[in-house]
C-alpha positions as CSV (number, residue, x, y, z in Angstrom):
1,M,22.2,111.5,112.3
2,T,24.8,114.2,111.9
3,S,24.0,117.5,110.4
4,G,27.3,118.0,108.6
5,P,28.1,117.3,104.9
6,T,28.3,113.7,103.7
7,Q,31.3,112.3,101.9
8,T,29.8,113.6,98.6
9,G,29.7,117.1,99.9
10,L,25.9,117.1,100.2
11,S,24.0,117.7,103.4
12,P,22.1,114.6,104.7
13,E,18.9,116.2,103.5
14,Q,20.3,116.8,100.0
15,A,21.7,113.3,99.9
16,A,18.3,111.9,100.9
17,R,16.6,114.1,98.2
18,E,19.0,112.8,95.6
19,A,18.4,109.2,96.6
20,T,14.6,109.8,96.4
21,L,14.9,111.4,92.9
22,R,17.1,108.5,91.7
23,E,14.5,106.0,92.8
24,L,11.8,108.0,91.2
25,G,13.7,108.2,87.9
26,E,14.3,104.4,88.0
27,A,10.6,103.7,88.6
28,M,9.7,106.0,85.6
29,V,12.2,104.2,83.4
30,A,10.7,100.8,84.4
31,I,7.1,102.1,83.7
32,E,8.3,103.4,80.3
33,A,9.9,100.1,79.4
34,A,6.8,98.2,80.4
35,A,4.6,100.5,78.3
36,G,6.9,99.9,75.3
37,R,6.7,96.1,75.8
38,V,2.9,96.3,76.0
39,R,2.8,98.4,72.8
40,R,5.1,95.9,71.0
41,A,2.8,93.0,72.1
42,A,-0.3,94.9,70.8
43,S,1.4,95.6,67.5
44,T,2.6,92.0,67.1
45,L,-0.9,90.6,67.8
46,A,-2.6,93.3,65.7
47,R,-0.7,92.0,62.6
48,R,-2.0,88.5,63.1
49,L,-5.3,87.6,61.5
50,D,-6.3,85.2,64.2
51,A,-5.6,87.6,67.1
52,D,-8.4,88.3,69.5
53,P,-9.3,92.0,69.0
54,I,-10.4,92.3,72.6
55,I,-6.8,91.3,73.7
56,V,-5.3,93.8,71.3
57,A,-7.6,96.5,72.6
58,A,-6.7,95.6,76.2
59,L,-3.0,95.8,75.5
60,E,-3.4,99.2,73.7
61,R,-5.5,100.6,76.6
62,S,-2.9,99.3,79.1
63,A,-0.1,101.0,77.2
64,R,-2.0,104.3,77.4
65,E,-2.6,103.8,81.1
66,L,1.0,103.1,81.7
67,D,2.0,106.2,79.8
68,A,-0.5,108.2,81.9
69,S,0.9,106.7,85.1
70,R,4.4,107.7,84.1
71,R,3.3,111.3,83.3
72,R,1.4,111.5,86.6
73,L,4.4,110.2,88.5
74,H,6.7,112.7,86.7
75,H,4.3,115.6,87.5
76,D,3.7,114.6,91.1
77,G,7.3,113.6,91.8
78,Y,9.2,116.5,90.1
79,L,6.9,119.3,89.2
80,A,4.4,119.4,92.1
81,D,7.1,119.0,94.7
82,P,6.8,121.8,97.2
83,Q,10.5,121.6,98.0
84,G,11.5,121.8,94.3
85,A,13.0,124.9,92.7
86,L,9.9,125.7,90.7
87,F,7.7,126.5,93.6
88,P,8.3,128.8,96.6
89,S,8.7,127.1,100.0
90,E,6.1,127.7,102.7
91,S,8.5,130.2,104.4
92,E,8.7,132.4,101.3
93,P,5.9,134.9,100.7
94,E,3.8,134.2,97.7
95,T,4.0,136.9,95.1
96,G,0.8,136.1,93.3
97,P,0.0,134.4,90.0
98,L,2.6,134.3,87.3
99,V,1.4,136.3,84.3
100,L,3.1,135.4,81.1
101,F,0.8,137.3,78.7
102,P,-0.9,140.2,80.5
103,V,-4.4,140.9,79.1
104,E,-5.6,144.5,79.3
105,A,-9.1,145.0,80.5
106,A,-11.5,145.6,77.6
107,S,-12.8,149.1,77.4
108,E,-16.5,149.6,77.0
């Protein structure tokens, strides 16, 4: 593998990262589409008087679980990435916790 820029102007590491993020995004879109389909099936069955309520409940639970999986994948893939821009790399010194709203110590 060469260490020079690729045809797109990205380094091989950057190109690999872009490909990884593209696959991650496509997986998240597929999960979201599946959750939407499951929600539509639950909604359709819920309107029918002869629908089995256990099946409707299972579909609703599955939709919630798919939504949770998509959120977890988003968090783990984008936000918790140690190489991402939101978090310092291991070579950078940690500056301590981010304090958005400093709280003064209560006086006695």
